C-alpha positions as CSV (number, residue, x, y, z in Angstrom):
1,X,24.4,-11.2,7.3
2,X,20.8,-11.4,6.0
3,X,18.7,-8.6,7.5
4,X,16.0,-10.8,8.9
5,X,18.5,-13.1,10.4
6,X,20.0,-10.1,12.1
7,X,16.5,-9.1,13.2
8,X,15.9,-12.5,14.8
9,X,19.3,-12.5,16.5
10,X,18.7,-9.1,17.9
11,X,15.4,-10.2,19.4
12,X,16.9,-13.3,20.9
13,X,19.8,-11.5,22.4
14,X,17.3,-9.2,24.3
15,X,15.4,-12.3,25.3
16,X,18.6,-13.9,26.7
17,X,19.3,-10.8,28.8
18,X,15.7,-10.7,30.2
19,X,15.6,-14.2,31.7
20,X,12.6,-16.5,32.0
21,X,9.7,-15.9,34.4
22,X,6.2,-17.2,34.2
23,X,3.5,-14.5,34.5
24,X,0.7,-14.5,36.9
25,X,-2.7,-15.0,35.3
26,X,-3.8,-11.5,36.2
27,X,-0.8,-10.0,34.4
28,X,-2.1,-11.2,31.0
29,X,-4.2,-8.7,29.2
30,X,-7.2,-9.7,27.2
31,X,-8.2,-9.9,24.5
32,X,-4.9,-8.7,23.0
33,X,-2.2,-11.3,23.7
34,X,1.2,-10.9,25.2
35,X,3.7,-12.3,22.7
36,X,7.2,-13.3,23.8
37,X,10.4,-14.7,22.3
38,X,12.3,-17.2,24.4
39,X,16.1,-17.4,24.2
40,X,17.7,-19.0,21.1
41,X,21.2,-17.8,21.9
42,X,22.5,-21.3,21.5
43,X,21.4,-21.4,17.9
44,X,23.8,-21.0,14.9
45,X,22.6,-17.8,13.1
46,X,23.4,-19.4,9.8
47,X,20.9,-22.1,10.4
48,X,18.0,-19.7,10.8
49,X,15.7,-20.1,7.7
50,X,13.7,-16.9,8.1
51,X,14.9,-14.5,5.5
52,X,12.3,-11.7,5.1
53,X,13.9,-8.5,4.1
54,X,13.1,-6.7,7.4
55,X,15.1,-3.6,8.4
56,X,17.4,-4.2,11.4
57,X,16.5,-0.7,12.7
58,X,12.8,-1.5,12.8
59,X,13.5,-4.9,14.4
60,X,15.3,-3.3,17.3
61,X,12.5,-0.9,17.8
62,X,9.9,-3.7,17.7
63,X,11.7,-6.1,19.9
64,X,11.1,-5.3,23.5
65,X,12.0,-8.1,25.9
66,X,11.5,-11.7,24.8
67,X,11.0,-12.9,28.3
68,X,7.6,-13.9,29.6
69,X,5.9,-11.1,31.5
70,X,8.0,-8.4,29.7
71,X,6.8,-6.0,27.0
72,X,5.2,-7.7,24.0
73,X,6.6,-7.6,20.6
74,X,4.9,-5.1,18.3
75,X,2.6,-6.5,15.6
76,X,-1.0,-6.3,14.4
77,X,-3.3,-9.0,15.7
78,X,-4.5,-11.1,12.8
79,X,-6.4,-13.8,14.7
80,X,-6.8,-14.7,18.3
81,X,-8.5,-17.7,20.0
82,X,-8.6,-16.1,23.5
83,X,-6.5,-19.0,24.8
84,X,-3.8,-18.0,27.3
85,X,-1.2,-20.5,28.5
86,X,-1.2,-19.3,32.1
87,X,-5.0,-19.7,32.3
88,X,-5.8,-22.4,29.9
89,X,-2.7,-24.5,29.7
90,X,-1.6,-27.2,32.2
91,X,0.5,-26.0,35.2
92,X,2.8,-29.0,34.9
93,X,5.3,-29.6,32.1
94,X,5.3,-32.4,29.5
95,X,6.4,-35.7,31.0
96,X,7.6,-39.1,29.7
97,X,8.5,-42.0,31.9
98,X,10.1,-39.6,34.5
99,X,7.0,-39.8,36.7
100,X,4.9,-42.9,37.5
101,X,2.0,-42.6,35.1
102,X,-0.7,-44.9,33.7
103,X,-1.3,-44.6,30.0
104,X,-3.8,-46.5,27.9
105,X,-5.9,-49.2,29.5
106,X,-8.5,-51.5,27.9
107,X,-11.1,-48.8,28.9
108,X,-9.4,-46.2,26.6
109,X,-8.9,-48.8,23.8
110,X,-12.6,-49.7,23.8
111,X,-13.6,-46.0,24.0
112,X,-11.5,-45.3,21.0
113,X,-12.2,-48.3,18.7
114,X,-15.4,-49.7,20.1
115,X,-16.0,-53.4,20.9
116,X,-14.0,-54.5,17.9
117,X,-11.0,-54.6,20.2
118,X,-12.7,-56.8,22.8
119,X,-12.2,-60.5,22.9
120,X,-15.1,-60.6,25.3
121,X,-17.1,-58.1,27.2
122,X,-17.7,-54.5,26.3
123,X,-17.3,-51.0,27.8
124,X,-15.5,-51.1,31.1
125,X,-15.7,-54.9,31.1
126,X,-13.8,-55.2,27.8
127,X,-11.0,-57.8,27.7
128,X,-8.8,-56.9,24.8
129,X,-8.0,-59.3,22.1
130,X,-4.3,-60.3,22.0
131,X,-3.7,-58.2,18.9
132,X,-5.3,-55.1,20.5
133,X,-3.4,-55.7,23.7
134,X,-0.1,-55.8,21.8
135,X,-1.0,-52.6,19.9
136,X,-1.8,-50.9,23.2
137,X,1.5,-52.0,24.7
138,X,3.5,-50.7,21.7
139,X,1.7,-47.4,21.8
140,X,2.2,-47.0,25.6
141,X,5.9,-47.8,25.1
142,X,6.1,-44.9,22.6
143,X,4.8,-42.5,25.2
144,X,7.9,-42.9,27.3
145,X,9.3,-40.1,25.1
146,X,6.7,-37.5,26.1
147,X,3.0,-36.7,26.1
148,X,3.0,-33.3,24.4
149,X,0.5,-34.4,21.8
150,X,-2.1,-35.4,24.4
151,X,-1.5,-32.2,26.5
152,X,-1.7,-29.9,23.4
153,X,-5.0,-31.6,22.3
154,X,-6.6,-31.9,25.7
155,X,-5.9,-28.3,26.8
156,X,-7.7,-27.2,23.6
157,X,-10.7,-29.5,24.3
158,X,-11.0,-28.1,27.8
159,X,-10.7,-24.5,26.6
160,X,-13.4,-25.2,24.0
161,X,-15.7,-26.7,26.7
162,X,-15.7,-30.2,25.2
163,X,-14.0,-31.8,28.2
164,X,-14.5,-30.6,31.8
165,X,-11.5,-30.2,34.1
166,X,-13.9,-31.0,37.0
167,X,-13.9,-34.6,35.8
168,X,-10.2,-34.8,36.8
169,X,-10.3,-33.0,40.1
170,X,-10.0,-29.3,39.4
171,X,-12.1,-26.2,38.7
172,X,-9.8,-25.2,35.8
173,X,-7.1,-26.7,33.6
174,X,-4.3,-24.9,35.3
175,X,-5.5,-26.2,38.7
176,X,-5.0,-29.8,37.7
177,X,-2.0,-31.9,39.0
178,X,-0.6,-34.8,37.1
179,X,1.2,-36.8,39.7
180,X,-1.1,-39.3,41.4
181,X,-4.0,-38.3,39.1
182,X,-4.6,-41.5,37.2
183,X,-7.8,-40.3,35.4
184,X,-6.0,-37.3,34.0
185,X,-2.9,-39.4,33.0
186,X,-5.2,-41.8,31.1
187,X,-7.1,-38.9,29.5
188,X,-3.9,-37.4,28.2
189,X,-2.8,-40.8,26.9
190,X,-6.1,-41.2,25.1
191,X,-5.8,-37.9,23.2
192,X,-2.0,-38.5,22.6
193,X,-3.0,-41.8,20.9
194,X,-5.4,-40.0,18.5
195,X,-2.3,-39.1,16.4
196,X,-1.9,-42.9,15.7
197,X,-5.4,-43.5,14.1
198,X,-6.2,-43.1,10.4
199,X,-9.1,-40.7,10.8
200,X,-6.7,-38.2,12.4
201,X,-3.6,-38.9,10.4
202,X,-5.6,-38.6,7.2
203,X,-6.8,-35.1,8.0
204,X,-3.5,-33.6,9.1
205,X,-2.9,-30.5,7.1
206,X,0.6,-30.5,5.5
207,X,2.2,-27.9,3.3
208,X,4.6,-25.0,3.0
209,X,4.9,-22.6,5.9
210,X,2.8,-20.1,4.1
211,X,0.0,-22.7,3.6
212,X,0.0,-23.4,7.4
213,X,0.0,-19.7,8.1
214,X,-3.0,-19.1,5.8
215,X,-5.0,-21.7,7.6
216,X,-4.3,-20.1,11.0
217,X,-4.9,-16.5,9.7
218,X,-8.3,-17.4,8.2
219,X,-9.5,-19.9,10.8
220,X,-12.8,-19.4,12.6
221,X,-11.6,-20.8,16.0
222,X,-15.2,-21.0,17.2
223,X,-15.7,-23.8,14.7
224,X,-12.3,-25.4,14.5
225,X,-9.1,-25.4,16.5
226,X,-5.7,-27.0,15.7
227,X,-2.5,-28.3,17.2
228,X,0.8,-27.7,15.4
229,X,3.3,-30.5,14.7
230,X,7.0,-29.5,14.3
231,X,9.7,-31.8,13.2
232,X,13.4,-31.9,12.3
233,X,14.3,-32.2,8.6
234,X,14.6,-36.0,8.9
235,X,11.1,-36.1,10.6
236,X,12.6,-37.1,14.0
237,X,12.0,-35.1,17.2
238,X,8.3,-34.5,16.6
239,X,6.7,-32.1,19.0
240,X,3.2,-30.7,19.4
241,X,2.3,-27.1,20.4
242,X,-1.0,-25.2,20.6
243,X,-1.4,-22.1,18.5
244,X,-3.7,-19.4,19.9
245,X,-3.0,-16.3,17.9
246,X,-1.3,-14.8,14.8
247,X,0.4,-11.3,14.7
248,X,1.8,-9.5,11.7
249,X,5.2,-8.0,12.6
250,X,5.6,-6.4,9.2
251,X,8.0,-6.9,6.3
252,X,6.7,-10.4,5.7
253,X,7.3,-11.7,9.2
254,X,4.4,-13.3,11.1
255,X,4.3,-14.4,14.7
256,X,2.3,-17.5,15.5
257,X,1.6,-17.4,19.3
258,X,1.8,-20.8,20.9
259,X,1.4,-22.7,24.2
260,X,4.3,-25.1,24.5
261,X,3.5,-27.6,27.3
262,X,7.3,-28.0,27.9
263,X,7.0,-24.4,29.3
264,X,3.9,-24.2,31.6
265,X,2.4,-20.8,31.8
266,X,4.6,-19.2,29.1
267,X,3.5,-17.6,25.8
268,X,5.9,-18.5,23.1
269,X,6.2,-17.8,19.4
270,X,6.9,-19.6,16.1
271,X,8.1,-17.2,13.3
272,X,7.1,-17.5,9.7
273,X,8.7,-15.5,6.9
274,X,6.3,-15.3,3.9
275,X,9.0,-13.9,1.7
276,X,11.3,-16.9,2.0
277,X,8.4,-19.3,2.9
278,X,10.3,-20.5,6.0
279,X,9.8,-20.9,9.7
280,X,11.8,-21.1,12.9
281,X,11.0,-22.2,16.5
282,X,13.2,-22.6,19.5
283,X,12.3,-25.5,21.8
284,X,13.4,-27.5,24.7
285,X,12.0,-30.3,26.9
286,X,12.1,-27.8,29.8
287,X,13.9,-24.5,30.5
288,X,16.7,-26.3,32.4
289,X,17.7,-28.3,29.3
290,X,19.7,-26.8,26.4
291,X,17.4,-25.5,23.8
292,X,17.2,-26.8,20.2
293,X,16.3,-24.8,17.1
294,X,13.6,-26.2,14.8
295,X,13.3,-24.7,11.4
296,X,12.1,-25.5,7.9
297,X,10.9,-24.2,4.6
298,X,8.6,-25.2,1.7
299,X,10.9,-28.1,0.8
300,X,11.1,-29.7,4.3
301,X,7.4,-30.1,4.9
302,X,8.2,-30.1,8.7
303,X,5.2,-28.1,9.9
304,X,1.7,-29.4,10.0
305,X,-1.7,-28.8,11.6
306,X,-4.1,-31.4,13.2
307,X,-7.7,-30.3,13.4
308,X,-9.5,-31.0,16.7
309,X,-12.6,-32.2,15.0
310,X,-10.7,-35.2,13.5
311,X,-9.9,-36.4,17.0
312,X,-13.6,-36.6,17.9
313,X,-14.4,-39.2,15.2
314,X,-14.4,-42.8,16.2
315,X,-11.8,-44.4,14.0
316,X,-11.9,-47.9,12.3
317,X,-9.7,-50.5,13.9
318,X,-7.1,-51.3,11.2
319,X,-5.6,-54.2,13.1
320,X,-9.0,-55.8,13.8
321,X,-10.9,-58.4,11.7
322,X,-14.6,-57.6,11.4
323,X,-16.4,-59.3,14.3
324,X,-20.1,-59.4,14.9
325,X,-22.0,-56.6,13.2
326,X,-23.9,-55.4,16.2
327,X,-23.8,-51.9,17.7
328,X,-20.3,-50.7,18.4
329,X,-18.6,-53.2,16.2
330,X,-16.5,-51.6,13.5
331,X,-15.3,-53.5,10.5
332,X,-11.7,-53.1,9.2
333,X,-11.4,-50.4,6.6
334,X,-11.5,-51.4,2.9
335,X,-7.8,-50.4,2.3
336,X,-5.9,-52.9,4.4
337,X,-2.7,-51.7,5.7
338,X,0.3,-53.0,7.6
339,X,1.6,-50.9,10.5
340,X,5.2,-51.1,11.7
341,X,6.4,-50.2,15.1
342,X,10.1,-50.1,16.2
343,X,10.8,-49.9,19.9
344,X,14.5,-49.1,20.2
345,X,17.2,-46.8,18.9
346,X,17.8,-48.5,15.5
347,X,16.7,-47.0,12.2
348,X,14.5,-48.8,9.7
349,X,14.8,-49.1,5.9
350,X,11.8,-50.9,4.3
351,X,12.1,-52.2,0.8
352,X,9.3,-53.9,-1.2
353,X,9.6,-56.5,-3.9
354,X,10.1,-53.8,-6.6
355,X,13.0,-52.3,-4.7
356,X,11.1,-49.2,-3.7
357,X,12.2,-47.8,-0.3
358,X,10.6,-46.4,2.8
359,X,12.6,-45.1,5.8
360,X,16.1,-43.7,6.3
361,X,18.7,-43.6,3.6
362,X,21.9,-41.9,4.6
363,X,20.1,-40.1,7.4
364,X,17.4,-38.8,5.0
365,X,13.8,-39.9,5.0
366,X,12.5,-41.4,1.7
367,X,9.1,-42.8,0.7
368,X,9.0,-44.4,-2.7
369,X,6.3,-47.0,-2.0
370,X,2.9,-46.1,-3.4
371,X,0.3,-45.8,-0.6
372,X,2.9,-45.9,2.1
373,X,3.0,-43.3,5.0
374,X,5.6,-42.1,7.4
375,X,3.9,-41.3,10.7
376,X,6.3,-39.6,13.1
377,X,5.4,-39.5,16.8
378,X,4.8,-36.1,18.3
379,X,6.0,-36.2,21.9
380,X,8.7,-33.8,22.9
381,X,12.1,-32.4,22.1
382,X,15.7,-33.1,23.3
383,X,14.8,-36.7,23.9
384,X,15.4,-40.0,22.1
385,X,12.2,-40.1,20.3
386,X,11.3,-43.4,18.8
387,X,11.4,-44.3,15.1
388,X,8.4,-43.1,13.2
389,X,5.6,-45.6,12.6
390,X,5.2,-46.7,9.0
391,X,2.1,-47.8,7.2
392,X,1.9,-49.5,3.8
393,X,-0.5,-51.6,1.8
394,X,-0.9,-55.1,3.3
395,X,-0.4,-56.7,-0.2
396,X,3.3,-55.9,-0.2
397,X,6.0,-58.3,0.8
398,X,8.7,-56.3,2.5
399,X,12.3,-56.5,3.7
400,X,13.1,-54.4,6.8
401,X,16.7,-53.5,7.7
402,X,17.2,-52.6,11.3
403,X,20.2,-50.4,11.1
404,X,22.5,-50.0,14.2
405,X,25.5,-48.6,12.3
406,X,25.0,-45.2,14.0
407,X,24.8,-46.6,17.5
408,X,27.6,-46.2,20.1
409,X,26.4,-49.0,22.4
410,X,24.1,-52.0,22.1
411,X,20.4,-51.4,22.4
412,X,17.4,-53.6,23.1
413,X,15.1,-53.6,20.1
414,X,11.6,-54.8,19.3
415,X,10.0,-54.8,15.9
416,X,6.3,-55.4,15.3
417,X,4.0,-55.7,12.3
418,X,0.3,-55.2,12.7
419,X,-2.0,-56.5,9.9
420,X,-5.8,-57.0,9.9
421,X,-6.4,-59.7,12.4
422,X,-2.9,-60.5,13.5
423,X,0.3,-59.1,14.8
424,X,3.8,-60.6,14.4
425,X,7.1,-59.5,15.7
426,X,10.4,-60.1,17.3
427,X,11.5,-58.9,20.7
428,X,14.7,-58.6,22.6
429,X,17.0,-58.1,19.7
430,X,20.4,-57.1,21.0
431,X,21.2,-54.5,18.2
432,X,24.9,-54.0,18.0
433,X,26.8,-50.8,17.0
434,X,28.0,-51.1,13.4
435,X,25.6,-53.9,12.6
436,X,22.4,-54.3,10.7
437,X,19.8,-57.1,11.1
438,X,17.2,-58.0,8.5
439,X,13.6,-59.0,8.8
440,X,11.4,-60.3,6.0
441,X,7.7,-60.0,6.4
442,X,5.1,-61.7,4.1
443,X,1.7,-60.4,5.3
444,X,-0.5,-62.5,3.0
445,X,1.4,-65.7,4.0
446,X,1.6,-64.6,7.7
447,X,5.3,-65.3,7.9
448,X,8.2,-63.4,9.5
449,X,11.9,-64.3,8.9
450,X,14.7,-62.8,11.0
451,X,18.4,-62.8,9.9
452,X,21.4,-61.8,11.9
453,X,25.1,-62.3,11.9
454,X,25.5,-61.8,15.7
455,X,24.6,-64.1,18.6
456,X,21.0,-63.5,19.6
457,X,18.3,-65.1,21.8
458,X,15.2,-63.3,20.5
459,X,11.5,-63.8,21.3
460,X,9.2,-64.5,18.3
461,X,5.7,-63.2,19.1
462,X,2.4,-63.7,17.3
463,X,-1.1,-62.4,18.3
464,X,-4.1,-63.6,16.5
465,X,-7.7,-62.5,16.4
466,X,-10.4,-65.2,16.1
467,X,-10.7,-66.6,12.6
468,X,-10.2,-69.9,10.8
469,X,-11.7,-73.2,12.0
470,X,-11.8,-72.2,15.7
471,X,-13.6,-68.8,15.8
472,X,-14.3,-69.0,19.5
473,X,-10.8,-68.0,20.6
474,X,-8.1,-65.5,20.2
475,X,-4.4,-66.5,20.7
476,X,-1.1,-65.1,21.8
477,X,2.2,-67.0,21.3
478,X,5.8,-66.5,22.3
479,X,8.7,-68.6,21.2
480,X,11.2,-67.5,23.9
481,X,14.9,-67.4,23.7
482,X,15.6,-69.3,20.5
483,X,19.4,-69.7,20.7
484,X,21.2,-68.2,17.7
485,X,24.9,-68.7,18.3
486,X,27.0,-66.6,15.9
487,X,23.8,-65.6,14.0
488,X,21.7,-67.4,11.5
489,X,18.1,-67.2,10.3
490,X,14.9,-68.1,12.2
491,X,11.3,-67.5,11.4
492,X,7.7,-68.0,12.5
493,X,4.7,-68.6,10.3
494,X,1.0,-68.6,11.1
495,X,-1.8,-70.5,9.3
496,X,-4.7,-68.8,10.9
497,X,-7.3,-70.7,8.8
498,X,-6.2,-74.2,9.9
499,X,-4.9,-73.2,13.4
500,X,-1.2,-74.1,13.0
501,X,1.9,-72.3,14.0
502,X,5.3,-73.1,12.4
503,X,8.8,-72.3,13.7
504,X,11.2,-72.1,10.8
505,X,14.8,-73.1,11.6
506,X,15.9,-74.4,8.2
507,X,18.8,-71.9,8.2
508,X,19.6,-71.9,11.9
509,X,23.3,-72.5,12.5
510,X,23.0,-74.5,15.7
511,X,20.7,-76.7,17.7
512,X,19.1,-75.1,20.7
513,X,16.2,-75.0,23.2
514,X,13.3,-72.6,23.5
515,X,10.3,-72.0,25.8
516,X,6.8,-71.8,24.4
517,X,3.9,-69.7,25.7
518,X,0.4,-69.8,24.4
519,X,-2.6,-67.8,25.8
520,X,-6.0,-68.7,24.6
521,X,-8.7,-66.0,25.1
522,X,-12.3,-67.2,24.8
523,X,-15.6,-65.6,25.6
524,X,-15.5,-67.1,29.0
525,X,-11.9,-67.2,30.2
526,X,-8.2,-66.9,29.5
527,X,-6.3,-70.2,29.3
528,X,-2.5,-70.5,29.3
529,X,-0.1,-73.1,28.1
530,X,3.6,-73.0,29.0
531,X,6.5,-75.4,28.3
532,X,10.2,-75.1,28.8
533,X,13.3,-76.6,27.2
534,X,11.8,-77.7,23.9
535,X,14.4,-78.8,21.4
536,X,14.9,-76.7,18.2
537,X,17.1,-78.5,15.7
538,X,19.0,-76.5,13.0
539,X,17.5,-77.2,9.7
540,X,14.1,-78.2,11.0
541,X,10.5,-76.9,10.9
542,X,8.4,-77.3,14.0
543,X,4.6,-77.4,13.5
544,X,2.3,-76.7,16.4
545,X,-1.4,-77.5,16.2
546,X,-2.8,-74.9,18.5
547,X,-6.5,-74.9,17.5
548,X,-7.1,-78.4,18.7
549,X,-5.7,-77.8,22.2
550,X,-8.1,-77.4,25.0
551,X,-7.2,-76.4,28.5
552,X,-9.3,-79.0,30.3
553,X,-8.0,-82.0,28.3
554,X,-5.3,-84.2,29.7
555,X,-3.5,-84.5,26.3
556,X,-0.6,-82.0,25.8
557,X,0.0,-79.8,22.8
558,X,0.9,-81.5,19.5
559,X,4.3,-80.8,17.9
560,X,5.3,-82.2,14.5
561,X,8.9,-81.9,13.2
562,X,10.1,-81.8,9.6
563,X,13.8,-82.5,10.0
564,X,14.9,-82.0,6.4
565,X,12.6,-79.5,4.7
566,X,10.7,-82.1,2.6
567,X,7.3,-81.1,4.1
568,X,7.0,-84.5,5.7
569,X,6.6,-85.0,9.4
570,X,9.6,-87.0,10.7
571,X,8.9,-86.8,14.5
572,X,5.7,-86.3,16.5
573,X,5.2,-85.7,20.2
574,X,3.0,-83.9,22.7
575,X,4.3,-81.4,25.2
576,X,2.6,-81.2,28.6
577,X,1.4,-78.0,30.0
578,X,3.7,-76.9,32.9
579,X,0.9,-74.6,34.1
């Protein structure tokens, strides 16, 4: 057995015997931190990557008890922020959808992006554009898996005096309660969401374990603080923890002391071996759930740092079209990107026109597309974390495979694409085990095509920010329950310049019916159109002239049908508003 592996196993065996108890605040000495090792007795010793050539005898002498409140592990203090989890961390654990909580609202969206996300109003009176509303809903859905990123970031901001606990009902961080505290819930959601914006993602420090260690050893924490992101080798299971100190345990082994909000009040440790350039951390969603070992090395790139200062910058709104140029209006960035969200338990493989891949291949994450990014969520451990977000240049046509071959039971799945000024997606896919559905997205043409070989009744969804001939309104559309018996191909296309929506059923295998929803958001009001039981013929294209519809006119909404794909309208009719 490798000597440092034996060293770590010896430490964790002692931790297992010691139990887990949270210390009282007055038991924590200052400024020298108490460092502990939590139990990793469930781990396979052969999976531990830390291989520094430490002597087993010295490790036993150094160990002490790994439990919170017991003797600290020996080691020279290299850096120390003064943060202590029992005093400066939250007293409640990381949470997902296990408690009733409010996440982002229009107020937080406007605070983050400015009035660019508002269809009308500003500040607390902001009414979100349909595109911004859809982005907010997708982001809130992702938080069901956990809020560790927000808790890690906000606890640092409160420790640094940049956010006051008094604003959320308590004299200190550890006095705050989460249940029933909507302002705090929304604040945690706001800082959680900072991981999703380009000004933060672009400043994440990535590298080998020794690179991360060097930053923490040399950091002037009075000027900059960090959260740590840890991931599994396939970039799933992202979790955020708060580093507050570094100790040198000798023989190339360094201890990064962390606050893990899955364990309120406890001081925990991430171990880095500079000899082998590797790291290990034992984590769990809470002490009652079986632990899971996180580990990596220079090749996995599964350890990163997010600087707090990056979270304080107002980011551009990548899914917005530049609106008015007045104060608080932010134009879209010069590099236009498409952002992809999957809500469900499938896995994605994205392929561009050149055959380059982004996503999972045989359980391994690949990124072959120039300019593309894999953006894993950091939310917790031992949970079904959602698929990472993906971002890639908006100029690329892409094919997305939604892979359910690893599933053991059907799962409801939504897939959304966000491009500057519009969002397009498909909801309520019934993804079957052993099957894979395909979506083609053409961002420049504003077209989505969905192909499946199983029976489906999906919703096709489009959100549009004002542009084209009618710049006075934003729109949201749903084509609900398009009947796809035994599979087929269906699509939806948007002509935002002329104000037309097209339902593409040329390769649908059977006739069916659908319901249609349209919300028109103006500077004065929201207007809704709804109709049921509209016929959708296999082989047809249905054109909807949405820009000419007005809520106060007696005429219905114009539908034109091309029955045979010759780009000629064969049938015309108007559909009355059931609203």
